N, C-alpha and C positions, 0 to 999 in steps of 0.2 A: 205474860208468861208464854213461852213458846213450847207447845206440846208437840211430841212426835208420835206417830202411829206405830204401835207395836206390830211387827210383821209376824204373823202366825207361822209356826213351824210345821203345822199339819193342817189339813183341810178336811171337811166332811165330804165323804164320797158317797153318792147315792147308788152307785153301781157296785156289785160284788167284786171284791178283790182279795187276794191272798198276799201276805207279806212273808218273806223268807228272811230269817235272821242268821247272823254269823254263828250263833251257838246251836243251830240245828232245830229251830222251831218253825212251825208254819202258823201264822196268825191270820185269823179271819176278821175282816172289817164288819161293821154293824150290819151292812146290807147282806153280807154272806151269812151272818148269824141269824138274821130274820128269816132267810130262806131255809136254813137248817131247822129252825124252830117250827115253821109252818109244816115242813115235811116230817117233823118228829125225829130228826137224825141226831144221834148221840155218839155213834161209832162209825168209823169209815175204814175202807180199805185204801191203801196207797197204790196207785197204778202208774206205770211208766211206759210211754210209747217212745222208744229211743229214736226210730227213724223220723218221727214227726217232731221230736223234742217237746213232747207234751206230757204233763202229769195230771193226775185226776185224784180227787177225793170222792170215793163212791160210798154211798150208804151201805152200812153193814149191820149185822146183829151182834150183840155183846158176846154170844157164844162162839163166834168165828175166831179161831186162834190167830188169825192174821189181822184182826181189827184193832184199830187205835181209838182210844177214847178222845173225844173232843171236849176240852174243858171250856165251858161257857160261863162267863161272869155276868150275872144278871144286871148288876148295877151299872156296869160300863158298856154293856151290849157288845162285848168283844169275846172272841174265843181263840183257842190255840191248841196245838198238839205238838208233842215232842216227836221229831222224826229225823234225828241226827243220822242214824244208820242208813235210812232210806235216801236222804239227801246226799250222803257220801256215796252211796251206791250209784246214783244217777250222775254224780260228778258236779253237783251244784256248788258253785263257789261265788258268793256275793261279798263285795268289799264292805258293805254296810246293809242295814235293814232295807230290803227292796220290795216294793209293792208292785204286783202285776195284776192286770184285769183278769177276772175269772168269768167263765161262761157257764151258766146253769143248764144242764141237760136233763130236762124233766123226765124224759122217757127212761133214761138209765139212772136217774137219781144221783147225779154227780156234778161236781164242779170241775171244769177243765181249764188248764192254764198252759199257754205256750211259753216255754222258757227261751229267752233270747240266747243265741249261740255264745255270746260273750260271757254268759254266766255258767256255761258248761265247761268243765275241764277238758282240755284238749287230750290228745293221745297220752297214755301213760308213759312215763319216762322210760326210754330205752326201746319203746315199741317201734318207732320209725327206724332206729338203727338195725333192729333184727330183720326188718323187711328188705333193707338195702343189700 
């Protein structure tokens, strides 16, 4: 009998990463969830640095009116939050679920991610014509 090896469609990542989905969710991998658990983070603020093309998930308290709840599933060691309006605001446009490396900033209690320019919407339609 000739067996063939099944090619995995995903791999375990030991470094924190955030995935962005086409339906407006931000998913945290197991490494990112472990960091949030150790730090006791259940709510985050969504931050955007347009000139640098960076976004961040910064620890927040439940009472903050701008805080988003992070849903963490204990059994799967994954987490996510719905951020459709925020991702539309920054112009994020991914063709499929896209994972990007995240850097933990211990001083500011936040994950930072640099968004490649190819995933950011270019100028709004008609903007270039108005400047000409």
